[in-house]
N, C-alpha and C positions, 0 to 999 in steps of 0.2 A: 187203613189207618189203624194203628194199635194204640189204645188209650189206657191211661191209668185207671184201674178199677175204682179206686177211692174218689178220684176227681175226674169224672168222665170228660171234663172240659180240657184236660191236659193231654196233648198228643205226645206219646213217647217216641213213636216211629211213624214214618210215612213211607209206604212202599209203592213204587211205580214200576210197572212191567210193560214191555212192548206188547202190542196186540197179538204177536205171534205166540206168546205164552198164553195158553188157554186156561191153565189151572195153576193153583198155588198150594203148596204143602207147608203147613205151619205145625211144628212139633217141638217138644222138649227132648233133647237127645239123651236123656237119662235112661239108657237101655244097655244091656249087655256089658261089654268091656269099657264103657264110658263112665262107669261108676267109680267114685272114690279115687284113691291114689293109683289105681291101675291104668288110668287114662291121664297122662301128664298135662293135657291142655285145660283140665278142669280142677278147681279146688274140690275138696270132699263134698261141699254143699253148693257147688257151682250150678247144679241143676235148678236151684231155686231162682236163679237170676238169668237163665239162658233160654232163648227160643231160637229155633232155626226157621227161616222162611226161604223156601226154595221154589223158584219157578219150575213148573213141571208140565208135562204133556201126558195126560192119562191115555190109557189104551184107546179110548173113544176118539181122542184128539191127536193120536200119534202122527208123526210126519215121516214119510218115506222119501228118501232122496235117491235119484238116479245118479250115476257116475257124472261128475262135473257140475251137478246142481249145488246151489248154495241155500242156506237157511240162516236167518239172523234172528237173534233174540237178545233182549237186554233187561236188566233189573237194576233199579236204583233204590237204595235204602237211605232215607234222610233222617237225621236226628236233629230236631229243631233246637235252636239255641234258646237258652232260658230267657 
């Protein structure tokens, strides 16, 4: 759950992941070529309003699949209505 810093009682996002995802990476993408006008998906100050939340598997929790095997994972990001 990601909450508003000023009013910790207000949930901004709720993130659910399947148990197959053992890790989560949360970051601000304001690095390298994502800065300013060189990255068209962001406004020049877009980094101030952006976070990325990605389900991940660290090296410790990596999954190796043999030919024909399946692996399932899911992530759901909810934005509560006001």
